[in-house]
KEDREN-929549 format. One record per residue: residue in one letter; residue number from 1; z negated, x negated, y of N, C-alpha, C in turn. Coordinates in nm, 2 decimals, m for minus. Last residue first. Layout:
<atoms>
  r    k    n_zz    n_xx    n_yy   ca_zz   ca_xx   ca_yy    c_zz    c_xx    c_yy
  A  NUM       Z       X       Y       Z       X       Y       Z       X       Y
...
</atoms>
This chain:
<atoms>
  r    k    n_zz    n_xx    n_yy   ca_zz   ca_xx   ca_yy    c_zz    c_xx    c_yy
  N  196   m3.04    0.99    5.74   m2.96    1.09    5.79   m2.94    1.21    5.68
  K  195   m3.42    0.88    5.74   m3.28    0.89    5.66   m3.17    1.00    5.74
  I  194   m3.58    0.68    5.94   m3.54    0.79    5.92   m3.43    0.80    5.88
  A  193   m3.60    0.41    6.03   m3.62    0.43    5.88   m3.61    0.60    5.85
  G  192   m3.53    0.37    6.28   m3.41    0.35    6.18   m3.47    0.37    6.04
  I  191   m3.76    0.46    6.39   m3.64    0.55    6.40   m3.55    0.53    6.27
  Q  190   m3.90    0.25    6.33   m3.97    0.39    6.28   m3.86    0.50    6.28
  A  189   m3.80    0.06    6.47   m3.80    0.06    6.32   m3.87    0.18    6.28
  A  188   m3.86    0.15    6.73   m3.73    0.14    6.67   m3.71    0.15    6.54
  K  187   m4.14    0.12    6.76   m4.10    0.27    6.73   m3.93    0.24    6.68
  L  186   m4.14   m0.16    6.74   m4.21   m0.04    6.62   m4.14    0.06    6.62
  K  185   m4.02   m0.19    6.98   m3.94   m0.24    6.84   m4.02   m0.21    6.72
  L  184   m4.19   m0.11    7.13   m4.05   m0.02    7.14   m4.00   m0.10    6.99
  F  183   m4.42   m0.28    7.12   m4.44   m0.13    7.09   m4.28   m0.07    7.06
  A  182   m4.31   m0.50    7.21   m4.33   m0.50    7.09   m4.36   m0.36    7.04
  I  181   m4.27   m0.46    7.48   m4.17   m0.46    7.40   m4.20   m0.45    7.29
  E  180   m4.56   m0.40    7.55   m4.48   m0.30    7.56   m4.31   m0.30    7.46
  Q  179   m4.60   m0.68    7.54   m4.69   m0.61    7.42   m4.56   m0.47    7.43
  Q  178   m4.45   m0.80    7.72   m4.42   m0.83    7.56   m4.51   m0.73    7.47
  T  177   m4.39   m0.56    7.98   m4.49   m0.66    7.90   m4.43   m0.69    7.76
  V  176   m4.20   m0.51    8.26   m4.18   m0.50    8.11   m4.32   m0.56    8.04
  E  175   m4.23   m0.41    8.58   m4.22   m0.51    8.49   m4.23   m0.47    8.38
  R  174   m4.01   m0.22    8.78   m4.09   m0.21    8.69   m4.09   m0.33    8.59
  E  173   m3.82    0.01    9.01   m3.86   m0.14    8.97   m3.98   m0.16    8.87
  A  172   m3.78    0.35    8.85   m3.84    0.24    8.99   m3.84    0.13    8.91
  D  171   m3.75    0.53    8.66   m3.69    0.58    8.79   m3.72    0.45    8.92
  W  170   m3.67    0.37    8.37   m3.80    0.42    8.46   m3.66    0.43    8.60
  A  169   m3.59    0.42    8.00   m3.57    0.40    8.14   m3.68    0.46    8.23
  V  168   m3.52    0.29    7.68   m3.64    0.35    7.74   m3.58    0.33    7.93
  R  167   m3.35    0.33    7.39   m3.34    0.30    7.51   m3.43    0.36    7.61
  L  166   m3.22    0.20    7.10   m3.35    0.28    7.17   m3.34    0.24    7.30
  I  165   m2.94    0.19    6.94   m3.02    0.17    7.05   m3.10    0.28    7.07
  G  164   m2.82    0.15    6.60   m2.83    0.23    6.71   m2.89    0.15    6.81
  T  163   m2.80    0.03    6.34   m2.72    0.12    6.33   m2.70    0.23    6.50
  W  162   m2.73   m0.31    6.19   m2.75   m0.22    6.33   m2.69   m0.11    6.36
  K  161   m2.88   m0.29    5.86   m2.78   m0.28    5.96   m2.77   m0.23    6.11
  N  160   m3.07   m0.32    5.69   m3.11   m0.41    5.82   m2.96   m0.42    5.91
  F  159   m3.04   m0.13    5.48   m3.01   m0.30    5.45   m2.99   m0.37    5.60
  E  158   m3.08    0.12    5.70   m3.07    0.09    5.59   m3.00   m0.04    5.55
  G  157   m3.09    0.06    6.07   m3.12    0.13    5.92   m3.14    0.06    5.82
  H  156   m3.21   m0.06    6.36   m3.17   m0.12    6.24   m3.22    0.03    6.12
  I  155   m3.19   m0.05    6.71   m3.25    0.00    6.60   m3.16   m0.04    6.45
  R  154   m3.24   m0.30    6.97   m3.17   m0.23    6.85   m3.24   m0.15    6.74
  V  153   m3.37   m0.17    7.30   m3.39   m0.19    7.13   m3.30   m0.19    7.05
  E  152   m3.34   m0.17    7.61   m3.28   m0.15    7.51   m3.33   m0.23    7.42
  V  151   m3.50   m0.08    7.91   m3.53   m0.16    7.81   m3.43   m0.11    7.68
  T  150   m3.44   m0.03    8.26   m3.42   m0.02    8.13   m3.45   m0.13    8.04
  T  149   m3.49    0.06    8.60   m3.53   m0.02    8.50   m3.49    0.01    8.37
  V  148   m3.35    0.28    8.67   m3.36    0.16    8.77   m3.40    0.05    8.68
  I  147   m3.18    0.58    8.71   m3.20    0.48    8.61   m3.23    0.34    8.69
  D  146   m3.07    0.76    8.85   m3.19    0.74    8.89   m3.25    0.65    8.79
  Y  145   m2.79    0.78    8.81   m2.87    0.88    8.75   m3.02    0.86    8.73
  N  144   m2.67    0.59    8.93   m2.62    0.75    8.98   m2.74    0.88    8.93
  L  143   m2.77    0.39    8.81   m2.84    0.42    8.92   m2.79    0.56    8.99
  N  142   m2.59    0.38    8.59   m2.76    0.42    8.55   m2.79    0.43    8.71
  L  141   m2.34    0.34    8.73   m2.34    0.44    8.68   m2.51    0.49    8.63
  A  140   m2.38    0.06    8.83   m2.36    0.18    8.94   m2.39    0.33    8.85
  A  139   m2.44   m0.08    8.61   m2.57   m0.04    8.69   m2.54    0.05    8.79
  L  138   m2.18   m0.07    8.48   m2.30    0.03    8.43   m2.43    0.03    8.51
  D  137   m2.02   m0.20    8.68   m2.02   m0.06    8.66   m2.11   m0.01    8.60
  D  136   m2.25   m0.42    8.88   m2.15   m0.43    8.78   m2.11   m0.26    8.77
  Q  135   m2.49   m0.61    8.96   m2.38   m0.54    9.05   m2.26   m0.55    8.96
  V  134   m2.85   m0.60    8.94   m2.70   m0.60    8.87   m2.58   m0.55    8.94
  I  133   m3.05   m0.47    9.08   m3.04   m0.62    9.10   m2.88   m0.66    9.02
  S  132   m3.10   m0.21    8.99   m3.09   m0.26    9.10   m3.04   m0.38    9.17
  E  131   m3.16   m0.24    8.71   m3.03   m0.21    8.77   m3.03   m0.24    8.91
  N  130   m3.31   m0.48    8.51   m3.33   m0.42    8.66   m3.19   m0.37    8.71
  S  129   m3.34   m0.47    8.20   m3.26   m0.50    8.26   m3.30   m0.41    8.41
  V  128   m3.36   m0.63    7.85   m3.43   m0.57    7.99   m3.38   m0.59    8.11
  V  127   m3.33   m0.60    7.52   m3.29   m0.62    7.69   m3.35   m0.55    7.77
  Y  126   m3.37   m0.73    7.18   m3.40   m0.61    7.31   m3.35   m0.68    7.43
  P  125   m3.28   m0.89    6.99   m3.32   m0.79    6.97   m3.37   m0.66    7.08
  S  124   m3.00   m1.10    7.12   m3.16   m1.05    7.12   m3.20   m0.94    7.06
  K  123   m2.73   m1.13    7.12   m2.82   m1.21    7.15   m2.97   m1.20    7.12
  R  122   m2.68   m0.87    7.11   m2.58   m0.94    7.02   m2.68   m1.07    7.02
  L  121   m2.72   m0.74    7.34   m2.83   m0.69    7.22   m2.77   m0.78    7.10
  G  120   m2.58   m0.84    7.54   m2.70   m0.86    7.53   m2.80   m0.85    7.41
  E  119   m2.33   m0.67    7.48   m2.36   m0.83    7.44   m2.52   m0.91    7.45
  I  118   m2.47   m0.46    7.53   m2.40   m0.48    7.40   m2.41   m0.62    7.34
  T  117   m2.51   m0.44    7.78   m2.58   m0.40    7.70   m2.57   m0.47    7.57
  R  116   m2.25   m0.54    7.89   m2.37   m0.61    7.94   m2.45   m0.60    7.83
  N  115   m2.11   m0.31    7.81   m2.05   m0.45    7.78   m2.16   m0.53    7.78
  F  114   m2.06   m0.04    7.84   m2.20   m0.10    7.81   m2.17   m0.23    7.76
  Q  113   m1.79    0.07    7.86   m1.87    0.08    7.96   m2.00   m0.01    7.97
  S  112   m1.70   m0.03    7.60   m1.67   m0.13    7.68   m1.73   m0.08    7.80
  I  111   m1.75    0.20    7.45   m1.83    0.11    7.45   m1.80    0.02    7.53
  P  110   m1.70    0.54    7.59   m1.61    0.40    7.55   m1.75    0.30    7.55
  I  109   m1.88    0.81    7.52   m1.86    0.72    7.63   m1.80    0.60    7.55
  L  108   m1.95    1.00    7.34   m1.87    0.96    7.30   m1.81    0.91    7.43
  Q  107   m2.18    1.17    7.58   m2.12    1.17    7.44   m1.97    1.10    7.45
  F  106   m2.33    1.23    7.84   m2.34    1.09    7.77   m2.29    1.11    7.60
  L  105   m2.40    1.50    7.88   m2.29    1.41    7.97   m2.24    1.30    7.89
  P  104   m2.61    1.57    7.72   m2.51    1.65    7.71   m2.34    1.57    7.79
  Q  103   m2.80    1.38    7.80   m2.78    1.38    7.68   m2.63    1.45    7.67
  I  102   m2.95    1.38    8.02   m2.80    1.32    8.05   m2.76    1.34    7.91
  P  101   m3.18    1.62    8.20   m3.15    1.53    8.08   m3.01    1.50    8.09
  E  100   m3.35    1.56    8.49   m3.24    1.65    8.44   m3.21    1.57    8.30
  V   99   m3.72    1.62    8.53   m3.57    1.52    8.52   m3.52    1.57    8.45
  G   98   m3.95    1.77    8.53   m3.86    1.76    8.62   m3.73    1.67    8.63
  D   97   m4.12    1.57    8.27   m4.12    1.71    8.36   m4.03    1.68    8.49
  K   96   m3.91    1.32    8.12   m4.03    1.34    8.16   m4.03    1.47    8.26
  V   95   m3.73    1.34    7.84   m3.74    1.32    7.96   m3.85    1.38    8.01
  A   94   m3.56    1.26    7.52   m3.69    1.29    7.57   m3.68    1.27    7.74
  E   93   m3.27    1.27    7.29   m3.34    1.22    7.44   m3.45    1.30    7.46
  T   92   m3.06    1.17    7.05   m3.17    1.24    7.09   m3.22    1.21    7.24
  L   91   m2.78    1.06    7.09   m2.82    1.16    6.99   m2.97    1.24    7.03
  I   90   m2.53    0.97    7.30   m2.70    0.99    7.29   m2.70    1.09    7.22
  S   89   m2.28    0.74    7.21   m2.34    0.88    7.22   m2.50    0.90    7.23
  L   88   m2.02    0.54    7.24   m2.15    0.55    7.21   m2.19    0.68    7.26
  K   87   m1.73    0.43    7.06   m1.78    0.49    7.13   m1.95    0.54    7.12
  Q   86   m1.42    0.22    6.96   m1.58    0.25    6.96   m1.63    0.31    7.06
  L   85   m1.17    0.25    6.88   m1.21    0.30    7.02   m1.34    0.33    6.98
  H   84   m0.97    0.03    6.68   m1.08    0.12    6.68   m1.14    0.16    6.83
  Y   83   m0.61   m0.01    6.69   m0.74   m0.07    6.72   m0.87    0.07    6.76
  G   82   m0.36    0.07    6.61   m0.47    0.09    6.51   m0.60    0.02    6.53
  S   81   m0.19    0.13    6.82   m0.16   m0.02    6.75   m0.29   m0.03    6.62
  L   80   m0.28    0.39    6.90   m0.15    0.39    6.81   m0.14    0.25    6.74
  T   79   m0.61    0.37    6.83   m0.48    0.37    6.89   m0.40    0.37    6.81
  I   78   m0.85    0.62    6.73   m0.78    0.50    6.69   m0.64    0.50    6.76
  D   77   m1.16    0.73    6.85   m1.04    0.75    6.82   m1.00    0.61    6.76
  G   76   m1.46    0.71    6.69   m1.43    0.75    6.78   m1.24    0.75    6.71
  N   75   m1.69    0.54    6.57   m1.55    0.45    6.57   m1.48    0.56    6.67
  S   74   m2.01    0.52    6.77   m1.89    0.58    6.66   m1.77    0.53    6.68
  V   73   m2.36    0.45    6.77   m2.20    0.43    6.75   m2.12    0.50    6.68
  A   72   m2.61    0.61    6.96   m2.56    0.59    6.81   m2.40    0.54    6.88
  W   71   m2.93    0.61    7.10   m2.79    0.61    7.13   m2.72    0.58    6.97
  E   70   m3.20    0.80    7.22   m3.17    0.70    7.10   m3.02    0.72    7.13
  C   69   m3.41    0.77    7.49   m3.33    0.82    7.41   m3.27    0.71    7.30
  C   68   m3.62    0.87    7.77   m3.62    0.76    7.64   m3.50    0.86    7.56
  R   67   m3.70    0.84    8.11   m3.61    0.93    8.03   m3.65    0.80    7.88
  T   66   m3.91    0.74    8.24   m3.86    0.85    8.31   m3.78    0.91    8.20
  A   65   m4.26    0.65    8.11   m4.11    0.64    8.15   m4.05    0.80    8.20
  Q   64   m4.50    0.58    8.01   m4.49    0.64    8.17   m4.33    0.64    8.21
  L   63   m4.56    0.47    7.78   m4.51    0.40    7.86   m4.46    0.46    8.00
  E   62   m4.66    0.69    7.65   m4.72    0.60    7.64   m4.68    0.49    7.73
  F   61   m4.45    0.92    7.68   m4.63    0.92    7.73   m4.68    0.82    7.74
  L   60   m4.21    0.79    7.58   m4.25    0.86    7.69   m4.39    0.86    7.77
  I   59   m4.33    0.75    7.31   m4.29    0.66    7.40   m4.29    0.71    7.54
  Q   58   m4.34    1.05    7.24   m4.46    0.94    7.26   m4.46    0.82    7.33
  E   57   m4.09    1.13    7.24   m4.17    1.18    7.35   m4.31    1.10    7.37
  L   56   m3.97    0.98    7.03   m3.90    0.95    7.17   m4.02    1.00    7.31
  I   55   m4.11    1.11    6.82   m4.14    0.97    6.86   m4.08    0.92    7.00
  P   54   m4.01    1.36    6.83   m4.15    1.32    6.86   m4.21    1.17    6.88
  K   53   m3.74    1.29    6.78   m3.77    1.38    6.92   m3.95    1.32    6.95
  V   52   m3.72    1.25    6.50   m3.69    1.15    6.62   m3.76    1.20    6.75
  K   51   m3.75    1.49    6.38   m3.83    1.38    6.35   m3.83    1.26    6.44
  E   50   m3.54    1.65    6.48   m3.67    1.68    6.45   m3.78    1.61    6.44
  N   49   m3.33    1.48    6.40   m3.37    1.51    6.54   m3.50    1.55    6.54
  R   48   m3.37    1.55    6.10   m3.33    1.43    6.15   m3.37    1.42    6.31
  T   47   m3.28    1.86    6.14   m3.42    1.76    6.07   m3.45    1.64    6.12
  I   46   m3.02    1.84    6.20   m3.14    1.90    6.28   m3.28    1.84    6.21
  T   45   m2.90    1.71    5.99   m2.90    1.66    6.13   m3.01    1.70    6.22
  R   44   m2.93    1.84    5.78   m2.96    1.72    5.77   m3.01    1.66    5.92
  N   43   m2.80    2.08    5.88   m2.95    2.11    5.85   m3.01    1.95    5.82
  L   42   m2.52    1.98    5.87   m2.58    2.04    5.99   m2.73    2.05    5.98
  D   41   m2.39    1.70    5.77   m2.49    1.83    5.69   m2.55    1.88    5.81
  P   40   m2.09    1.55    5.68   m2.22    1.60    5.77   m2.27    1.71    5.74
  K   39   m2.01    1.39    5.41   m1.96    1.53    5.48   m2.11    1.54    5.58
  A   38   m2.07    1.18    5.20   m2.04    1.14    5.36   m2.04    1.27    5.44
  R   37   m2.03    1.32    4.95   m2.15    1.29    4.98   m2.17    1.25    5.17
  Q   36   m1.74    1.34    4.96   m1.82    1.45    4.96   m1.96    1.41    4.98
  H   35   m1.67    1.06    4.95   m1.62    1.12    5.07   m1.69    1.27    5.06
  M   34   m1.74    0.98    4.70   m1.84    0.94    4.85   m1.79    1.03    4.94
  R   33   m1.58    1.15    4.56   m1.74    1.15    4.53   m1.81    1.11    4.67
  A   32   m1.33    1.02    4.61   m1.37    1.18    4.64   m1.51    1.18    4.63
  K   31   m1.36    0.77    4.50   m1.36    0.79    4.67   m1.38    0.94    4.70
  L   30   m1.38    0.82    4.26   m1.53    0.71    4.32   m1.48    0.78    4.48
  W   29   m1.18    0.90    4.17   m1.27    1.01    4.15   m1.39    0.96    4.24
  L   28   m1.01    0.68    4.24   m0.98    0.84    4.31   m1.09    0.91    4.30
  G   27   m1.09    0.53    4.05   m1.12    0.47    4.18   m1.10    0.59    4.27
  L   26   m1.02    0.64    3.84   m1.13    0.63    3.85   m1.19    0.61    3.99
  L   25   m0.74    0.63    3.84   m0.80    0.78    3.83   m0.98    0.75    3.86
  T   24   m0.74    0.36    3.85   m0.66    0.40    3.97   m0.73    0.55    3.96
  F   23   m0.80    0.28    3.59   m0.87    0.24    3.70   m0.82    0.31    3.81
  A   22   m0.62    0.41    3.46   m0.74    0.45    3.44   m0.83    0.42    3.55
  G   21   m0.37    0.28    3.51   m0.40    0.41    3.53   m0.55    0.44    3.53
  P   20   m0.46    0.00    3.41   m0.42    0.05    3.56   m0.46    0.19    3.60
  V   19   m0.46    0.09    3.12   m0.57    0.01    3.19   m0.55    0.05    3.35
  T   18   m0.17    0.22    3.08   m0.32    0.30    3.08   m0.43    0.22    3.17
  V   17    0.01   m0.03    3.10    0.01    0.10    3.17   m0.10    0.19    3.18
  Q   16   m0.10   m0.22    2.96   m0.05   m0.24    3.07   m0.03   m0.11    3.15
  L   15   m0.11   m0.10    2.71   m0.25   m0.13    2.76   m0.19   m0.16    2.90
  V   14    0.18   m0.06    2.61    0.04    0.02    2.63   m0.06    0.01    2.70
  N   13    0.21   m0.36    2.63    0.29   m0.25    2.70    0.20   m0.15    2.74
  L   12    0.04   m0.43    2.41    0.05   m0.49    2.53    0.09   m0.39    2.65
  L   11    0.17   m0.24    2.20    0.04   m0.28    2.21    0.02   m0.32    2.36
  I   10    0.44   m0.38    2.17    0.44   m0.29    2.20    0.28   m0.21    2.24
  T    9    0.38   m0.65    2.13    0.41   m0.63    2.25    0.42   m0.46    2.28
  W    8    0.24   m0.63    1.84    0.17   m0.66    1.99    0.24   m0.64    2.12
  P    7    0.37   m0.37    1.68    0.37   m0.49    1.71    0.31   m0.51    1.84
  I    6    0.13   m0.22    1.43    0.21   m0.22    1.57    0.22   m0.35    1.63
  T    5    0.12   m0.16    1.11    0.12   m0.25    1.20    0.22   m0.21    1.30
  C    4   m0.03    0.03    0.84    0.08    0.04    0.94    0.09   m0.05    1.05
  L    3   m0.03   m0.14    0.54   m0.08   m0.09    0.65   m0.01   m0.07    0.76
  K    2    0.09   m0.07    0.21    0.13   m0.16    0.31    0.06   m0.12    0.43
  M    1   m0.02   m0.10   m0.12    0.03    0.01    0.01    0.00   m0.07    0.10
</atoms>
């Protein structure tokens, strides 16, 4: 009795076709699964904001600030040449009594408006700025909303990835102490630990 033997060339041809096809199907399935998980969930967003807001209010109270907000970066639009136009938006804001919130106005602002802040945060985990001394477009924008002294602190999320900016502002010139900066770094870490 003779066993049926398949020539090796036929077996190799079958494997060359089926293995890449199987990996392609697996890749498509994984991509669809990840896309499904990445869909925004309104309830999750509302819950996250409800957790961030008390932290911002505590900062506002402890440091007697005018406003405190969490900024996030998004890729926004893509130009025809394929360049991503990154943008900043205020996700959550707390303001002292009598101060008009700017959160509705500061949505999807081109990140180029904040070059000074972003460059400073690339070099250091925080930036302190007196907007009445600085002469640039960002200072003019800030002064338009009575933002005179600011502290921006990087927010790091999962895997220590830079995910946002904690910004505290006062409507007057003010010295910011190292103790206050340490407090803000702690609060930025608390915000970064909140899952989306």
